Structure formats: C-alpha cells, structure tokens
C-alpha positions in Angstrom: 0.0 0.0 0.0 1.1 3.5 -0.7 1.6 5.8 2.4 -1.5 7.8 3.1 -3.9 5.4 1.5 -6.7 3.8 3.6 -6.4 0.3 5.0 -7.9 -2.6 3.2 -10.9 -4.4 4.7 -8.7 -7.1 6.2 -6.2 -4.5 7.5 -9.1 -2.6 9.2 -10.4 -5.9 10.8 -6.9 -6.6 12.1 -6.4 -3.0 13.3 -9.7 -2.9 15.2 -9.3 -6.4 16.6 -6.1 -5.4 18.3 -7.6 -2.3 19.7 -10.5 -4.2 21.3 -8.1 -6.7 22.8 -5.9 -4.0 24.3 -9.0 -2.3 25.7 -10.2 -5.5 27.3 -6.7 -6.0 28.8 -6.8 -2.4 30.1 -10.3 -3.1 31.7 -9.0 -6.2 33.4 -6.1 -4.1 34.8 -8.6 -1.5 36.1 -10.5 -4.3 37.9 -7.3 -5.5 39.4 -6.4 -2.0 40.5 -9.8 -1.4 42.1 -10.4 -4.7 43.7 -7.1 -6.5 44.1 -6.0 -10.0 43.3 -8.2 -11.6 45.9 -11.4 -10.5 44.2 -13.2 -13.5 42.8 -13.6 -11.9 39.3 -9.9 -11.1 39.1 -9.0 -14.6 40.3 -11.2 -16.1 37.6 -9.4 -14.0 35.0 -6.1 -15.1 36.4 -7.2 -18.8 36.3 -8.5 -18.4 32.8 -5.1 -17.0 31.7 -3.3 -19.9 33.3 -5.6 -22.9 32.3 -7.4 -23.1 35.5 -4.7 -22.6 38.1 -3.1 -19.4 39.4 0.7 -20.1 39.5 2.4 -19.8 42.8 5.6 -17.8 43.1 8.2 -17.1 42.2 7.1 -16.2 38.7 9.6 -16.1 35.7 8.6 -13.9 32.9 9.6 -13.0 29.3 10.5 -9.5 30.5 14.1 -8.7 29.9 15.8 -7.2 32.9 12.9 -8.1 35.2 12.6 -11.9 35.0 11.4 -12.8 38.5 8.4 -11.8 40.5 7.4 -13.1 44.0 3.9 -14.1 42.8 1.5 -13.9 40.0 -0.3 -10.9 41.5 2.9 -8.9 41.6 3.6 -9.9 38.0 0.2 -8.8 36.7 0.4 -5.5 38.5 3.7 -4.8 37.0 2.4 -5.8 33.6 -0.6 -3.5 34.0 1.4 -0.5 35.2 3.8 -0.8 32.3 0.9 -1.4 29.8 2.7 -4.5 28.5 -0.6 -6.6 28.8 0.5 -9.6 26.8 3.8 -10.5 28.4 3.7 -14.1 29.5 5.1 -16.1 32.4 
C-alpha cells in the first residue's frame, strides 16, 4: 500500500481487533487495581489466563531485565502499570 492510502478491509479488521483486545486487557487491569488480586472476578481472569490454576511464586517472565516476581499478582500489577498486557510467564 502507498503511504497515506486507507487500509484494506482485512487490515481494518486486524487493526480494530487489536484495539479491542488492548481495551479488554486495560479493563482487566482496572478491575485488578480497584479490587485487588483476591477479588473472585480477578481470580477467575487469572485462572483463565493460566488454564485453571493461578501459578504460585516465584514467577519467571519474558520481560528482559525483570525476569522474576514473587507471585502472579505482583507480575500482573507490573504488567498493568507498564501497559505490557500480553507478556507471559
């Protein structure tokens, strides 16, 4: 595509799909910030992300320079504050 031309239909779908995903991740972070990791809804999100079990610490991550966290809650707060929603353990 030439610079300045509109996106194709597929490119628009991909563009808006990624925006919706980031917005959902941001909303999950807001819930975490408001209610904490012990909230049942937040715990369900954590379990969903980890195939039904919230990992116990320490947590190793893909983050260069910050590879270890004492527990999953600390890891998710860090991920939220840095807006790096999709970093995995």
